[in-house]
C-alpha positions in Angstrom: 0.0 0.0 0.0 1.4 3.5 -0.9 1.8 6.1 1.5 -0.9 8.2 0.1 -3.4 5.4 0.2 -2.3 4.7 3.6 -2.9 8.1 4.8 -6.4 8.5 3.2 -7.5 5.2 4.7 -6.3 6.5 8.0 -8.3 9.8 7.7 -11.4 7.7 6.4 -11.4 5.5 9.5 -10.8 8.6 11.9 -13.7 10.5 10.1 -15.9 7.4 10.8 -15.4 7.4 14.6 -12.7 4.7 14.2 -9.9 6.7 15.5 -8.1 6.3 18.6 -10.2 4.5 21.1 -10.1 5.4 24.9 -8.8 2.9 27.4 -12.0 1.6 29.4 -12.4 -0.1 32.7 -15.3 -2.3 33.3 -16.5 -2.7 36.8 -18.8 -5.2 38.5 -20.8 -4.3 41.5 -22.9 -6.4 44.0 -25.6 -8.4 42.1 -23.4 -8.4 39.1 -24.4 -5.4 37.3 -21.6 -4.1 35.4 -20.6 -0.3 33.9 -17.8 1.3 32.2 -15.5 4.2 33.0 -13.1 5.8 30.6 -9.6 6.1 32.2 -8.3 9.5 31.0 -4.8 9.5 32.5 -1.8 6.9 32.4 -2.1 7.3 36.2 -5.7 6.0 36.3 -5.0 3.2 33.9 -2.0 2.0 36.0 -4.2 2.1 39.1 -6.9 0.2 37.5 -4.3 -2.3 36.4 -3.1 -2.8 39.6 -6.6 -3.3 41.1 -7.3 -5.8 38.5 -3.9 -7.5 39.6 -5.4 -7.7 43.2 -3.2 -5.0 44.8 -4.5 -3.6 47.8 -5.2 0.3 46.8 -8.1 2.9 47.0 -10.6 0.9 45.0 -13.9 2.8 45.1 -14.5 4.5 41.7 -16.0 8.1 42.4 -16.9 10.4 39.6 -19.4 13.0 38.4 -22.5 11.3 36.6 -23.3 12.7 33.2 -26.8 11.8 32.4 -28.2 11.5 28.8 -24.9 10.4 27.1 -23.8 6.8 27.5 -20.3 7.5 26.0 -18.5 4.0 26.7 -21.0 3.0 29.3 -23.5 1.5 27.1 -26.1 0.1 27.5 -26.9 2.7 30.3 -27.8 6.1 29.4 -25.4 7.9 31.5 -21.3 8.0 32.1 -18.9 9.0 34.6 -17.1 12.0 33.3 -13.6 10.8 33.0 -11.9 14.1 34.3 -13.6 13.6 37.5 -12.6 9.9 38.2 -10.8 9.1 41.4 -10.3 6.1 43.4 -11.2 6.4 47.0 -10.8 4.2 50.1 -14.0 5.8 51.7 -16.8 7.9 50.3 -20.4 9.1 51.6 -23.2 6.7 51.3 -25.3 9.1 49.0 -23.4 8.1 46.1 -23.3 4.2 46.6 -25.3 1.9 44.8 -25.7 0.0 41.8 -25.7 1.2 37.9 -29.5 0.7 37.7 -30.0 3.0 40.8 -28.0 5.8 38.7 -30.3 4.9 35.7 -33.6 5.1 37.6 -32.3 8.3 39.4 -32.4 6.6 42.8 -29.0 7.7 43.3 -29.6 11.4 43.4 -26.0 12.5 44.2 -24.2 14.2 41.2 -21.5 11.4 41.9 -21.4 7.7 41.7 -19.3 5.7 44.1 -20.4 2.2 44.2 -18.6 0.5 47.4 -18.8 -2.9 46.2 -17.3 -2.3 42.6 -14.3 -4.1 41.4 -12.3 -3.7 38.2 -13.1 -7.0 36.0 -11.5 -5.8 32.7 -9.6 -3.2 30.9 -9.8 -2.7 27.3 -8.0 -0.3 24.9 -4.9 1.1 23.9 -3.5 1.4 27.6 -4.6 -2.0 28.6 
């Protein structure tokens, strides 16, 4: 393939939403429900990898809920703003719950921090 053809193919893929994909962590909470969060920094990727490997670190994912846009978190109708994600040892109870509680707006906090969440997979270029 010539360089020109390769460049056109690359631009075409990027224009179709097939460009660089984010690194995404999949979490499972009590009851087996799952949800996904984009890992926006190398530090968050490394932290999630360490949790997946069983290291004893701050493990509660805590971030601001963005409603009406699933982003990487399909099939849910919301996602966590990746720029607000942090891992905590302890959080307040009003943001604890399961993904369905966020979907149904039972969790009314602007943040979601499921205490029982655990990383079960990491996908994307940083995985």
